[in-house]
PyMOL commands that place a pseudoatom at each C-alpha (Angstrom):
pseudoatom trace, name=CA, resn=UNK, resi=1, chain=A, elem=C, hetatm=0, pos=[52.906, 126.744, 58.154]
pseudoatom trace, name=CA, resn=UNK, resi=2, chain=A, elem=C, hetatm=0, pos=[55.022, 126.811, 61.304]
pseudoatom trace, name=CA, resn=UNK, resi=3, chain=A, elem=C, hetatm=0, pos=[55.837, 123.728, 63.340]
pseudoatom trace, name=CA, resn=UNK, resi=4, chain=A, elem=C, hetatm=0, pos=[53.435, 124.800, 66.091]
pseudoatom trace, name=CA, resn=UNK, resi=5, chain=A, elem=C, hetatm=0, pos=[50.629, 125.336, 63.588]
pseudoatom trace, name=CA, resn=UNK, resi=6, chain=A, elem=C, hetatm=0, pos=[51.324, 121.925, 62.045]
pseudoatom trace, name=CA, resn=UNK, resi=7, chain=A, elem=C, hetatm=0, pos=[51.107, 120.425, 65.530]
pseudoatom trace, name=CA, resn=UNK, resi=8, chain=A, elem=C, hetatm=0, pos=[47.707, 122.108, 65.987]
pseudoatom trace, name=CA, resn=UNK, resi=9, chain=A, elem=C, hetatm=0, pos=[46.489, 120.778, 62.646]
pseudoatom trace, name=CA, resn=UNK, resi=10, chain=A, elem=C, hetatm=0, pos=[47.559, 117.243, 63.533]
pseudoatom trace, name=CA, resn=UNK, resi=11, chain=A, elem=C, hetatm=0, pos=[45.867, 117.545, 66.937]
pseudoatom trace, name=CA, resn=UNK, resi=12, chain=A, elem=C, hetatm=0, pos=[42.707, 118.630, 65.130]
pseudoatom trace, name=CA, resn=UNK, resi=13, chain=A, elem=C, hetatm=0, pos=[42.793, 115.708, 62.745]
pseudoatom trace, name=CA, resn=UNK, resi=14, chain=A, elem=C, hetatm=0, pos=[43.365, 113.231, 65.591]
pseudoatom trace, name=CA, resn=UNK, resi=15, chain=A, elem=C, hetatm=0, pos=[40.486, 114.792, 67.541]
pseudoatom trace, name=CA, resn=UNK, resi=16, chain=A, elem=C, hetatm=0, pos=[38.227, 114.526, 64.487]
pseudoatom trace, name=CA, resn=UNK, resi=17, chain=A, elem=C, hetatm=0, pos=[39.171, 110.851, 64.137]
pseudoatom trace, name=CA, resn=UNK, resi=18, chain=A, elem=C, hetatm=0, pos=[38.461, 110.259, 67.831]
pseudoatom trace, name=CA, resn=UNK, resi=19, chain=A, elem=C, hetatm=0, pos=[35.082, 111.887, 67.292]
pseudoatom trace, name=CA, resn=UNK, resi=20, chain=A, elem=C, hetatm=0, pos=[34.297, 109.370, 64.577]
pseudoatom trace, name=CA, resn=UNK, resi=21, chain=A, elem=C, hetatm=0, pos=[35.276, 106.527, 66.896]
pseudoatom trace, name=CA, resn=UNK, resi=22, chain=A, elem=C, hetatm=0, pos=[33.189, 107.958, 69.738]
pseudoatom trace, name=CA, resn=UNK, resi=23, chain=A, elem=C, hetatm=0, pos=[30.234, 107.725, 67.364]
pseudoatom trace, name=CA, resn=UNK, resi=24, chain=A, elem=C, hetatm=0, pos=[30.523, 103.941, 67.458]
pseudoatom trace, name=CA, resn=UNK, resi=25, chain=A, elem=C, hetatm=0, pos=[30.338, 103.984, 71.265]
pseudoatom trace, name=CA, resn=UNK, resi=26, chain=A, elem=C, hetatm=0, pos=[27.127, 106.022, 71.489]
pseudoatom trace, name=CA, resn=UNK, resi=27, chain=A, elem=C, hetatm=0, pos=[24.826, 103.003, 72.001]
pseudoatom trace, name=CA, resn=UNK, resi=28, chain=A, elem=C, hetatm=0, pos=[27.071, 101.633, 74.763]
pseudoatom trace, name=CA, resn=UNK, resi=29, chain=A, elem=C, hetatm=0, pos=[27.161, 104.654, 77.092]
pseudoatom trace, name=CA, resn=UNK, resi=30, chain=A, elem=C, hetatm=0, pos=[24.770, 105.295, 79.961]
pseudoatom trace, name=CA, resn=UNK, resi=31, chain=A, elem=C, hetatm=0, pos=[23.434, 108.474, 78.328]
pseudoatom trace, name=CA, resn=UNK, resi=32, chain=A, elem=C, hetatm=0, pos=[23.455, 108.094, 74.529]
pseudoatom trace, name=CA, resn=UNK, resi=33, chain=A, elem=C, hetatm=0, pos=[22.349, 111.708, 73.987]
pseudoatom trace, name=CA, resn=UNK, resi=34, chain=A, elem=C, hetatm=0, pos=[25.427, 112.900, 75.880]
pseudoatom trace, name=CA, resn=UNK, resi=35, chain=A, elem=C, hetatm=0, pos=[27.481, 110.405, 73.857]
pseudoatom trace, name=CA, resn=UNK, resi=36, chain=A, elem=C, hetatm=0, pos=[26.166, 112.078, 70.725]
pseudoatom trace, name=CA, resn=UNK, resi=37, chain=A, elem=C, hetatm=0, pos=[27.262, 115.430, 72.192]
pseudoatom trace, name=CA, resn=UNK, resi=38, chain=A, elem=C, hetatm=0, pos=[30.788, 114.088, 72.748]
pseudoatom trace, name=CA, resn=UNK, resi=39, chain=A, elem=C, hetatm=0, pos=[30.858, 112.704, 69.199]
pseudoatom trace, name=CA, resn=UNK, resi=40, chain=A, elem=C, hetatm=0, pos=[29.687, 115.987, 67.656]
pseudoatom trace, name=CA, resn=UNK, resi=41, chain=A, elem=C, hetatm=0, pos=[31.972, 118.117, 69.815]
pseudoatom trace, name=CA, resn=UNK, resi=42, chain=A, elem=C, hetatm=0, pos=[35.030, 116.155, 68.696]
pseudoatom trace, name=CA, resn=UNK, resi=43, chain=A, elem=C, hetatm=0, pos=[33.888, 115.957, 65.076]
pseudoatom trace, name=CA, resn=UNK, resi=44, chain=A, elem=C, hetatm=0, pos=[33.372, 119.744, 64.961]
pseudoatom trace, name=CA, resn=UNK, resi=45, chain=A, elem=C, hetatm=0, pos=[36.218, 120.956, 67.172]
pseudoatom trace, name=CA, resn=UNK, resi=46, chain=A, elem=C, hetatm=0, pos=[38.816, 118.909, 65.293]
pseudoatom trace, name=CA, resn=UNK, resi=47, chain=A, elem=C, hetatm=0, pos=[38.194, 120.680, 61.977]
pseudoatom trace, name=CA, resn=UNK, resi=48, chain=A, elem=C, hetatm=0, pos=[38.076, 124.022, 63.809]
pseudoatom trace, name=CA, resn=UNK, resi=49, chain=A, elem=C, hetatm=0, pos=[41.610, 123.354, 65.091]
pseudoatom trace, name=CA, resn=UNK, resi=50, chain=A, elem=C, hetatm=0, pos=[42.681, 122.453, 61.554]
pseudoatom trace, name=CA, resn=UNK, resi=51, chain=A, elem=C, hetatm=0, pos=[41.219, 125.729, 60.246]
pseudoatom trace, name=CA, resn=UNK, resi=52, chain=A, elem=C, hetatm=0, pos=[43.035, 127.766, 62.897]
pseudoatom trace, name=CA, resn=UNK, resi=53, chain=A, elem=C, hetatm=0, pos=[46.254, 125.945, 62.023]
pseudoatom trace, name=CA, resn=UNK, resi=54, chain=A, elem=C, hetatm=0, pos=[45.854, 126.737, 58.324]
pseudoatom trace, name=CA, resn=UNK, resi=55, chain=A, elem=C, hetatm=0, pos=[45.356, 130.445, 59.020]
pseudoatom trace, name=CA, resn=UNK, resi=56, chain=A, elem=C, hetatm=0, pos=[47.812, 130.697, 61.929]
pseudoatom trace, name=CA, resn=UNK, resi=57, chain=A, elem=C, hetatm=0, pos=[50.368, 132.859, 60.096]
pseudoatom trace, name=CA, resn=UNK, resi=58, chain=A, elem=C, hetatm=0, pos=[47.663, 135.324, 59.024]
pseudoatom trace, name=CA, resn=UNK, resi=59, chain=A, elem=C, hetatm=0, pos=[46.437, 135.741, 62.616]
pseudoatom trace, name=CA, resn=UNK, resi=60, chain=A, elem=C, hetatm=0, pos=[49.511, 137.787, 63.656]
pseudoatom trace, name=CA, resn=UNK, resi=61, chain=A, elem=C, hetatm=0, pos=[49.988, 136.042, 66.991]
pseudoatom trace, name=CA, resn=UNK, resi=62, chain=A, elem=C, hetatm=0, pos=[53.265, 137.018, 68.696]
pseudoatom trace, name=CA, resn=UNK, resi=63, chain=A, elem=C, hetatm=0, pos=[55.830, 134.221, 68.768]
pseudoatom trace, name=CA, resn=UNK, resi=64, chain=A, elem=C, hetatm=0, pos=[55.926, 134.317, 72.577]
pseudoatom trace, name=CA, resn=UNK, resi=65, chain=A, elem=C, hetatm=0, pos=[52.178, 133.662, 72.743]
pseudoatom trace, name=CA, resn=UNK, resi=66, chain=A, elem=C, hetatm=0, pos=[52.105, 130.916, 70.110]
pseudoatom trace, name=CA, resn=UNK, resi=67, chain=A, elem=C, hetatm=0, pos=[52.911, 127.858, 72.232]
pseudoatom trace, name=CA, resn=UNK, resi=68, chain=A, elem=C, hetatm=0, pos=[50.542, 128.967, 74.992]
pseudoatom trace, name=CA, resn=UNK, resi=69, chain=A, elem=C, hetatm=0, pos=[47.654, 129.572, 72.641]
pseudoatom trace, name=CA, resn=UNK, resi=70, chain=A, elem=C, hetatm=0, pos=[48.185, 126.490, 70.497]
pseudoatom trace, name=CA, resn=UNK, resi=71, chain=A, elem=C, hetatm=0, pos=[48.498, 124.175, 73.482]
pseudoatom trace, name=CA, resn=UNK, resi=72, chain=A, elem=C, hetatm=0, pos=[45.615, 125.969, 75.183]
pseudoatom trace, name=CA, resn=UNK, resi=73, chain=A, elem=C, hetatm=0, pos=[43.352, 125.445, 72.183]
pseudoatom trace, name=CA, resn=UNK, resi=74, chain=A, elem=C, hetatm=0, pos=[44.315, 121.841, 71.525]
pseudoatom trace, name=CA, resn=UNK, resi=75, chain=A, elem=C, hetatm=0, pos=[44.426, 120.840, 75.186]
pseudoatom trace, name=CA, resn=UNK, resi=76, chain=A, elem=C, hetatm=0, pos=[41.112, 122.448, 76.041]
pseudoatom trace, name=CA, resn=UNK, resi=77, chain=A, elem=C, hetatm=0, pos=[39.449, 120.789, 73.039]
pseudoatom trace, name=CA, resn=UNK, resi=78, chain=A, elem=C, hetatm=0, pos=[40.617, 117.353, 74.168]
pseudoatom trace, name=CA, resn=UNK, resi=79, chain=A, elem=C, hetatm=0, pos=[39.654, 118.003, 77.803]
pseudoatom trace, name=CA, resn=UNK, resi=80, chain=A, elem=C, hetatm=0, pos=[36.211, 119.222, 76.728]
pseudoatom trace, name=CA, resn=UNK, resi=81, chain=A, elem=C, hetatm=0, pos=[35.564, 116.078, 74.689]
pseudoatom trace, name=CA, resn=UNK, resi=82, chain=A, elem=C, hetatm=0, pos=[36.879, 113.910, 77.535]
pseudoatom trace, name=CA, resn=UNK, resi=83, chain=A, elem=C, hetatm=0, pos=[34.579, 115.663, 80.002]
pseudoatom trace, name=CA, resn=UNK, resi=84, chain=A, elem=C, hetatm=0, pos=[31.519, 115.228, 77.804]
pseudoatom trace, name=CA, resn=UNK, resi=85, chain=A, elem=C, hetatm=0, pos=[32.411, 111.597, 77.095]
pseudoatom trace, name=CA, resn=UNK, resi=86, chain=A, elem=C, hetatm=0, pos=[32.864, 110.959, 80.820]
pseudoatom trace, name=CA, resn=UNK, resi=87, chain=A, elem=C, hetatm=0, pos=[29.446, 112.535, 81.415]
pseudoatom trace, name=CA, resn=UNK, resi=88, chain=A, elem=C, hetatm=0, pos=[27.968, 110.150, 78.845]
pseudoatom trace, name=CA, resn=UNK, resi=89, chain=A, elem=C, hetatm=0, pos=[29.606, 107.132, 80.456]
pseudoatom trace, name=CA, resn=UNK, resi=90, chain=A, elem=C, hetatm=0, pos=[28.685, 107.886, 84.087]
pseudoatom trace, name=CA, resn=UNK, resi=91, chain=A, elem=C, hetatm=0, pos=[25.401, 109.706, 83.411]
pseudoatom trace, name=CA, resn=UNK, resi=92, chain=A, elem=C, hetatm=0, pos=[26.458, 113.112, 84.750]
pseudoatom trace, name=CA, resn=UNK, resi=93, chain=A, elem=C, hetatm=0, pos=[24.156, 115.946, 83.762]
pseudoatom trace, name=CA, resn=UNK, resi=94, chain=A, elem=C, hetatm=0, pos=[24.692, 119.013, 85.956]
pseudoatom trace, name=CA, resn=UNK, resi=95, chain=A, elem=C, hetatm=0, pos=[27.294, 120.655, 83.688]
pseudoatom trace, name=CA, resn=UNK, resi=96, chain=A, elem=C, hetatm=0, pos=[25.290, 119.939, 80.517]
pseudoatom trace, name=CA, resn=UNK, resi=97, chain=A, elem=C, hetatm=0, pos=[21.630, 119.711, 81.552]
pseudoatom trace, name=CA, resn=UNK, resi=98, chain=A, elem=C, hetatm=0, pos=[20.087, 119.752, 78.062]
pseudoatom trace, name=CA, resn=UNK, resi=99, chain=A, elem=C, hetatm=0, pos=[22.011, 116.686, 76.887]
pseudoatom trace, name=CA, resn=UNK, resi=100, chain=A, elem=C, hetatm=0, pos=[21.994, 115.256, 80.419]
pseudoatom trace, name=CA, resn=UNK, resi=101, chain=A, elem=C, hetatm=0, pos=[18.238, 115.020, 80.700]
pseudoatom trace, name=CA, resn=UNK, resi=102, chain=A, elem=C, hetatm=0, pos=[17.073, 113.061, 83.729]
pseudoatom trace, name=CA, resn=UNK, resi=103, chain=A, elem=C, hetatm=0, pos=[20.381, 111.236, 84.180]
pseudoatom trace, name=CA, resn=UNK, resi=104, chain=A, elem=C, hetatm=0, pos=[22.258, 111.627, 87.462]
pseudoatom trace, name=CA, resn=UNK, resi=105, chain=A, elem=C, hetatm=0, pos=[25.704, 110.545, 88.611]
pseudoatom trace, name=CA, resn=UNK, resi=106, chain=A, elem=C, hetatm=0, pos=[27.475, 110.542, 91.954]
pseudoatom trace, name=CA, resn=UNK, resi=107, chain=A, elem=C, hetatm=0, pos=[28.488, 113.893, 93.398]
pseudoatom trace, name=CA, resn=UNK, resi=108, chain=A, elem=C, hetatm=0, pos=[32.144, 113.184, 92.664]
pseudoatom trace, name=CA, resn=UNK, resi=109, chain=A, elem=C, hetatm=0, pos=[31.470, 112.302, 89.027]
pseudoatom trace, name=CA, resn=UNK, resi=110, chain=A, elem=C, hetatm=0, pos=[29.296, 115.388, 88.590]
pseudoatom trace, name=CA, resn=UNK, resi=111, chain=A, elem=C, hetatm=0, pos=[32.060, 117.545, 90.090]
pseudoatom trace, name=CA, resn=UNK, resi=112, chain=A, elem=C, hetatm=0, pos=[34.767, 116.035, 87.877]
pseudoatom trace, name=CA, resn=UNK, resi=113, chain=A, elem=C, hetatm=0, pos=[32.672, 116.527, 84.739]
pseudoatom trace, name=CA, resn=UNK, resi=114, chain=A, elem=C, hetatm=0, pos=[31.889, 120.109, 85.764]
pseudoatom trace, name=CA, resn=UNK, resi=115, chain=A, elem=C, hetatm=0, pos=[35.549, 120.971, 86.276]
pseudoatom trace, name=CA, resn=UNK, resi=116, chain=A, elem=C, hetatm=0, pos=[36.550, 119.386, 82.964]
pseudoatom trace, name=CA, resn=UNK, resi=117, chain=A, elem=C, hetatm=0, pos=[33.774, 120.938, 80.885]
pseudoatom trace, name=CA, resn=UNK, resi=118, chain=A, elem=C, hetatm=0, pos=[33.674, 124.390, 82.461]
pseudoatom trace, name=CA, resn=UNK, resi=119, chain=A, elem=C, hetatm=0, pos=[37.456, 124.687, 82.875]
pseudoatom trace, name=CA, resn=UNK, resi=120, chain=A, elem=C, hetatm=0, pos=[38.208, 123.661, 79.310]
pseudoatom trace, name=CA, resn=UNK, resi=121, chain=A, elem=C, hetatm=0, pos=[35.503, 125.971, 77.996]
pseudoatom trace, name=CA, resn=UNK, resi=122, chain=A, elem=C, hetatm=0, pos=[37.046, 128.927, 79.836]
pseudoatom trace, name=CA, resn=UNK, resi=123, chain=A, elem=C, hetatm=0, pos=[40.535, 128.126, 78.545]
pseudoatom trace, name=CA, resn=UNK, resi=124, chain=A, elem=C, hetatm=0, pos=[39.253, 127.727, 74.984]
pseudoatom trace, name=CA, resn=UNK, resi=125, chain=A, elem=C, hetatm=0, pos=[37.309, 131.001, 75.148]
pseudoatom trace, name=CA, resn=UNK, resi=126, chain=A, elem=C, hetatm=0, pos=[40.333, 132.880, 76.547]
pseudoatom trace, name=CA, resn=UNK, resi=127, chain=A, elem=C, hetatm=0, pos=[42.608, 131.478, 73.825]
pseudoatom trace, name=CA, resn=UNK, resi=128, chain=A, elem=C, hetatm=0, pos=[40.118, 132.383, 71.098]
pseudoatom trace, name=CA, resn=UNK, resi=129, chain=A, elem=C, hetatm=0, pos=[39.719, 135.913, 72.474]
pseudoatom trace, name=CA, resn=UNK, resi=130, chain=A, elem=C, hetatm=0, pos=[43.509, 136.358, 72.566]
pseudoatom trace, name=CA, resn=UNK, resi=131, chain=A, elem=C, hetatm=0, pos=[43.813, 135.142, 68.970]
pseudoatom trace, name=CA, resn=UNK, resi=132, chain=A, elem=C, hetatm=0, pos=[40.998, 137.468, 67.859]
pseudoatom trace, name=CA, resn=UNK, resi=133, chain=A, elem=C, hetatm=0, pos=[42.719, 140.370, 69.605]
pseudoatom trace, name=CA, resn=UNK, resi=134, chain=A, elem=C, hetatm=0, pos=[45.977, 139.641, 67.785]
pseudoatom trace, name=CA, resn=UNK, resi=135, chain=A, elem=C, hetatm=0, pos=[44.223, 139.248, 64.434]
pseudoatom trace, name=CA, resn=UNK, resi=136, chain=A, elem=C, hetatm=0, pos=[42.196, 142.452, 64.813]
pseudoatom trace, name=CA, resn=UNK, resi=137, chain=A, elem=C, hetatm=0, pos=[45.011, 144.633, 66.086]
pseudoatom trace, name=CA, resn=UNK, resi=138, chain=A, elem=C, hetatm=0, pos=[47.657, 143.173, 63.767]
pseudoatom trace, name=CA, resn=UNK, resi=139, chain=A, elem=C, hetatm=0, pos=[49.857, 142.521, 66.764]
pseudoatom trace, name=CA, resn=UNK, resi=140, chain=A, elem=C, hetatm=0, pos=[53.199, 141.012, 65.738]
pseudoatom trace, name=CA, resn=UNK, resi=141, chain=A, elem=C, hetatm=0, pos=[55.579, 141.776, 68.576]
pseudoatom trace, name=CA, resn=UNK, resi=142, chain=A, elem=C, hetatm=0, pos=[56.900, 139.251, 71.111]
for i in range(1, 142): cmd.bond("trace and resi %d" % i, "trace and resi %d" % (i + 1))
show_as sticks, trace
zoom trace
């Protein structure tokens, strides 16, 4: 496993651990259902990062793309969890209405959560699509 892939695996394990710790905070947040969403997102995204790290060499990602995609995946996962956790703490619900329920936060808090959640989701989706493209086409060039 390359150094970048190892870095991704470590980031995944740390995120998983943070997810476990977030679980303890669920009763203390303004919206416990959103707190549960933050907990589950971290606890599921962390192992997903570990799995990508383990298979990184088989995915045929060009060396020039590797740092961008690895940092994009890890960074967007952390930002997503932070956005959902912030939503749980302040009671924001516009970006995640199912978990948000009847909770409402200030316009600024709603906007911040929206940018974090939607932005990180777009980055994560783009990185995953790029990795799938490389894996499917067998791309190996730089």
